[in-house]
C-alpha positions in Angstrom: -34.4 4.8 -20.3 -33.4 2.7 -17.3 -29.9 1.2 -17.1 -29.6 -2.6 -17.6 -29.4 -4.6 -14.5 -26.0 -5.3 -13.3 -25.0 -9.0 -13.1 -24.5 -10.5 -9.7 -21.1 -12.2 -10.2 -21.8 -14.1 -6.6 -23.8 -16.6 -8.6 -21.4 -17.6 -11.1 -19.6 -20.8 -10.9 -15.8 -21.0 -12.3 -17.2 -22.5 -15.6 -19.9 -19.6 -15.9 -17.6 -16.9 -14.6 -14.8 -17.6 -17.3 -17.8 -17.6 -19.9 -18.7 -14.2 -18.7 -15.8 -12.3 -19.1 -15.0 -14.2 -22.5 -18.2 -12.8 -23.8 -17.0 -9.3 -22.9 -13.6 -9.7 -24.7 -11.5 -10.8 -21.5 -9.2 -13.5 -20.9 -10.8 -16.6 -18.6 -8.1 -16.0 -16.0 -9.5 -12.6 -15.0 -12.7 -14.6 -14.2 -11.1 -16.9 -11.9 -9.2 -13.9 -10.2 -12.6 -12.2 -9.6 -14.0 -15.7 -8.2 -11.1 -16.2 -6.0 -11.4 -12.4 -4.7 -15.5 -12.8 -3.9 -15.2 -16.4 -2.2 -11.9 -17.0 -0.8 -11.2 -13.3 0.4 -14.6 -12.3 0.8 -14.5 -9.1 -1.3 -17.4 -7.4 -2.6 -15.9 -4.2 -3.9 -14.1 -4.3 -7.2 -11.6 -1.7 -6.3 -10.1 -4.1 -3.8 -9.3 -6.6 -6.3 -5.8 -5.4 -6.7 -4.7 -8.0 -9.3 -7.1 -6.8 -11.7 -6.3 -3.6 -14.0 -8.1 -0.5 -13.1 -9.9 -0.2 -16.4 -11.4 -3.5 -15.9 -12.5 -2.7 -12.5 -14.0 0.2 -13.6 -15.8 -1.5 -16.3 -16.9 -4.3 -13.6 -18.3 -1.6 -11.4 -20.5 -0.6 -14.0 -22.0 -3.9 -15.3 -21.6 -6.1 -12.3 -22.1 -6.4 -8.8 -21.6 -9.0 -5.7 -24.9 -9.0 -3.9 -25.4 -11.4 -0.9 -28.5 -12.0 1.4 -29.0 -9.3 4.0 -28.9 -10.4 7.7 -32.2 -9.2 9.5 -31.5 -11.2 12.7 -28.9 -13.4 14.2 -29.6 -15.8 17.3 -27.4 -17.9 19.3 -28.3 -20.7 21.2 -27.0 -21.8 24.6 -25.0 -24.5 22.8 -23.2 -21.9 20.7 -25.4 -22.9 17.4 -26.0 -19.7 15.6 -28.8 -19.1 13.3 -29.3 -16.2 10.8 -32.6 -14.9 9.3 -31.7 -13.7 5.8 -33.8 -11.3 3.4 -33.9 -11.5 -0.3 -34.2 -8.9 -2.7 -37.8 -10.1 -3.3 -38.7 -9.8 0.6 -38.8 -13.5 1.2 -36.8 -14.7 4.0 -35.0 -17.9 4.7 -32.9 -19.5 7.6 -29.3 -20.5 7.8 -27.8 -22.2 10.8 -24.0 -22.8 12.1 -23.4 -25.5 14.1 -20.1 -25.7 15.7 -18.5 -28.9 17.4 -15.2 -29.8 18.9 -14.0 -31.6 15.9 -16.2 -30.2 13.1 -18.7 -27.2 12.4 -21.5 -27.5 10.0 -23.3 -25.1 7.9 -26.9 -25.9 7.1 -28.1 -24.0 4.1 -31.7 -23.5 2.4 -32.1 -24.4 -1.3 -35.9 -22.8 -1.8 -38.2 -20.5 -0.2 -40.3 -22.6 1.9 -40.9 -26.3 0.3 -43.3 -27.7 -1.8 -43.0 -31.5 -0.6 -45.3 -31.2 2.4 -43.7 -33.6 4.8 -46.4 -33.7 7.6 -43.5 -33.6 10.4 -41.7 -30.4 9.1 -42.7 -27.0 10.1 -41.0 -25.7 6.9 -43.7 -27.6 5.0 -46.4 -25.7 6.9 -45.1 -22.4 5.7 -46.2 -23.2 2.0 -43.9 -22.6 -1.0 -42.6 -19.4 -3.1 -39.7 -20.2 -5.4 -36.3 -21.7 -5.8 -33.3 -20.1 -4.5 -30.7 -18.6 -7.3 -27.1 -19.9 -7.0 -26.2 -16.2 -5.7 -29.0 -16.9 -2.9 -27.6 -20.3 -2.3 -23.9 -19.8 -2.1 -24.4 -16.3 -0.5 -25.4 -18.1 2.8 -22.0 -19.6 2.8 -20.2 -16.2 1.9 -22.4 -14.5 4.8 -21.6 -17.4 7.4 -18.1 -17.4 6.7 -17.8 -13.8 7.4 -20.0 -13.6 10.3 -18.0 -16.5 12.4 -15.0 -14.5 11.6 -12.7 -16.7 10.1 -10.0 -15.9 7.6 -9.8 -19.0 5.6 -12.9 -21.2 5.0 -11.4 -24.7 6.0 -9.9 -23.3 9.5 -13.0 -24.1 11.3 -16.1 -24.7 9.1 -15.6 -27.9 7.8 -18.9 -29.1 6.4 -21.8 -27.8 4.6 -25.0 -29.6 4.4 -28.3 -28.6 2.2 -30.6 -29.5 4.8 -32.2 -26.4 5.1 -35.4 -24.9 4.0 -36.5 -26.7 0.6 -35.8 -29.8 -1.5 -32.4 -29.3 -3.2 -33.3 -31.8 -6.0 -36.4 -29.5 -7.0 -33.8 -26.7 -7.7 -31.3 -28.9 -9.6 -29.2 -26.6 -11.7 -28.9 -23.8 -9.2 -27.8 -26.3 -6.4 -25.5 -28.1 -8.4 -23.9 -24.8 -9.5 -23.8 -23.7 -5.8 -22.0 -26.7 -5.0 -19.3 -26.7 -7.6 -18.6 -23.2 -5.9 -18.4 -25.1 -2.5 -15.9 -27.6 -4.0 -13.8 -25.3 -6.0 -10.3 -24.5 -4.7 -10.6 -21.0 -5.8 -13.8 -20.7 -3.8 -14.2 -22.7 -0.7 -12.3 -25.7 -1.4 -14.5 -28.6 0.5 -14.0 -32.0 -0.7 -16.9 -34.3 -2.2 -17.1 -35.7 1.4 -17.7 -32.4 3.2 -20.7 -31.5 1.2 -23.9 -33.3 1.8 -27.0 -32.9 0.0 -30.2 -34.2 1.5 -33.4 -35.1 -0.6 -36.8 -36.5 0.2 -36.5 -38.8 -2.9 -37.0 -37.1 -6.3 -35.6 -40.0 -8.0 -35.0 -39.1 -11.8 -33.1 -36.1 -10.3 -31.1 -38.1 -7.9 -30.1 -40.3 -11.1 -29.2 -37.2 -12.8 -27.0 -35.8 -10.1 -25.0 -38.9 -10.3 -23.9 -38.0 -13.5 -22.9 -34.4 -13.0 -22.1 -34.3 -9.2 -20.3 -36.1 -6.6 -21.2 -35.2 -3.2 -22.5 -36.9 0.1 -26.0 -38.2 -0.1 -28.5 -38.0 2.9 -32.0 -39.3 2.4 -34.9 -38.4 4.5 -36.7 -41.6 4.8 -38.4 -41.7 8.2 -40.5 -44.9 7.6 -39.8 -48.5 6.7 -42.7 -49.2 4.5 -44.7 -47.3 1.6 -48.0 -46.9 3.5 -46.5 -45.1 6.2 -43.9 -43.0 4.4 -46.9 -42.1 2.0 -48.5 -40.2 5.0 -45.2 -38.5 6.2 -43.2 -38.0 3.1 -46.1 -37.7 0.2 -43.4 -37.6 -2.8 -43.4 -41.4 -1.6 -46.5 -42.0 -3.8 -44.6 -41.2 -6.8 -41.2 -42.7 -6.1 -41.9 -45.8 -3.6 -39.1 -47.0 -1.3 -37.8 -49.6 -3.7 -37.3 -47.5 -6.5 -35.6 -44.7 -4.1 -33.1 -47.5 -2.6 -32.1 -48.5 -6.0 -31.2 -45.1 -6.9 -29.3 -44.6 -3.7 -27.2 -47.8 -4.4 -26.3 -46.6 -7.9 -25.4 -43.2 -6.8 -22.5 -44.5 -4.6 -21.6 -47.3 -6.9 -17.7 -47.9 -7.1 -16.9 -45.8 -4.2 -16.1 -48.2 -1.2 -15.6 -45.3 1.3 -19.2 -43.8 1.0 -22.5 -44.9 2.3 -25.8 -43.1 2.0 -27.1 -41.7 5.2 -30.8 -42.3 5.9 -32.4 -39.8 8.0 -35.0 -41.1 10.3 -37.1 -38.8 12.5 -38.3 -40.4 15.5 -42.0 -40.1 16.0 -43.8 -41.5 19.4 -46.0 -44.3 18.5 -45.9 -43.9 14.6 -42.6 -45.3 13.3 -40.7 -46.5 16.2 -41.7 -50.0 17.4 -39.1 -53.0 17.3 -41.3 -54.4 14.4 -40.5 -51.1 12.3 -36.8 -51.4 13.3 -36.9 -54.9 11.8 -38.7 -53.8 8.7 -36.0 -50.9 8.3 -33.4 -53.6 8.6 -34.8 -55.7 5.7 -35.2 -53.1 3.4 -31.5 -51.7 4.0 -29.9 -55.1 3.3 -27.5 -54.7 0.6 -27.4 -50.8 0.7 -24.2 -49.4 2.0 -26.0 -47.4 4.7 -26.1 -45.5 7.9 -28.9 -44.3 9.8 -29.2 -41.0 11.5 -32.2 -41.2 14.0 -33.5 -37.8 14.5 -35.3 -36.9 17.8 -38.4 -35.2 16.7 -38.5 -31.4 17.2 -41.9 -30.2 18.1 -43.7 -26.8 16.7 -47.1 -25.4 17.2 -49.6 -27.2 15.6 -47.8 -30.6 15.0 -49.8 -33.9 15.7 -46.7 -35.7 16.3 -44.6 -36.1 19.6 -40.9 -37.2 20.3 -40.1 -40.6 21.0 -38.7 -41.3 24.4 -35.1 -41.5 24.8 -35.0 -45.1 25.8 -37.2 -45.9 22.7 -34.7 -44.2 20.3 -31.9 -46.1 21.9 -33.5 -49.5 21.8 -34.2 -48.7 18.1 -30.6 -47.8 17.6 -29.4 -50.9 18.9 -31.6 -53.4 17.0 -30.1 -51.7 13.9 -26.5 -52.1 15.6 -27.0 -55.4 16.3 -27.8 -56.2 12.7 -24.7 -54.6 11.3 -26.0 -51.3 10.3 -24.3 -48.2 11.6 -26.6 -46.1 13.7 -26.5 -43.0 15.3 -28.9 -40.4 17.3 -28.4 -36.9 16.2 -27.9 -34.7 19.2 -30.5 -32.0 19.1 -28.9 -28.6 18.5 -30.3 -25.0 18.7 -33.8 -26.2 19.8 -34.1 -23.1 21.8 -33.7 -20.9 19.0 -35.9 -23.0 16.5 -32.7 -23.9 14.5 -33.0 -27.8 15.0 -33.9 -30.0 12.0 -37.4 -29.3 10.8 -37.8 -26.1 12.6 -36.6 -23.8 10.0 -39.4 -21.4 8.8 -38.2 -18.0 7.7 -40.8 -16.0 6.1 -42.6 -17.3 3.2 -44.8 -15.5 0.7 -46.8 -18.6 0.2 -47.9 -19.0 -3.5 -49.1 -22.7 -2.7 -51.5 -21.3 -0.2 -50.8 -24.3 2.2 -50.4 -22.0 5.1 -54.1 -20.8 4.7 -55.3 -24.4 4.4 -53.5 -25.6 7.5 -54.2 -22.8 9.8 -57.9 -21.2 9.3 -57.9 -17.5 9.5 -54.1 -17.1 8.7 -53.3 -14.2 6.3 -50.9 -14.9 3.3 -47.9 -12.5 3.6 
């Protein structure tokens, strides 16, 4: 008879960790101590957790583990951006990106293996979809990145985490919320609510639910100023149109005057970048505490889209600024290693068979 599988403690937030220890006859503070050893100190070996009794350490060694994703490949771009290809136990692979800057450094992490939403301008969408990531696989990207960049403490350099990698975070609600709890826990990574950003294409019911259980920054993949165009670019809009999405966004930040919703808007030449569309965008954002992040499109093989010219992007941005809407153009980072926005692909064992439909003759992994 095979031995029962060991529990991966990497995936337990503070509440779950305390419960796990209580159920085994131990005090909750043991769970808090282990949480701190795993995340703040980066230890996977229970023997190294010296403020825990030897008997408990031996018990943990036989019933639990700290298992992180495995690094298969690391690439560094000319601008210092680093990308890791991580393999999961199931054989799927995901990508995680670290973006250093002079005043901040940001880790972009994935929440799913692939993505089911099929946004037409995103290379991740072409890979299809396999499954949600577990809490351990989400927070494991943070754990791995912190150790790879050689920091002694998380807050020394790595200042922000954004869930903008592979997948739609709100489609993996419970696991994403637990992972964000760990990111904000003082015993783990200690990030403030203003330093963790969840990016969504607009799953409105889940967004309203998120408001009740978590308090983080919100970024919304808008990309069009009207429903007809957004239906084509972001198909989930057919179910949750722009007006419904914007109402949920306003409610999400209600009562916090410090916050604005970041609306992400990929600039597609001749598609969504006209002066008329800038005026439409201004109209729909009236009354919404908003800032707009204009993203130069990052090309990938087989894409029908092209990046808007720099002059067109700047003219679009100036129209927003003149209307009183905070707007910035995202600096493209890591595009020489395919680490820029919309370029993450990993390796997805596609259960949706989308890759086959989009690329005739392509074999499913």
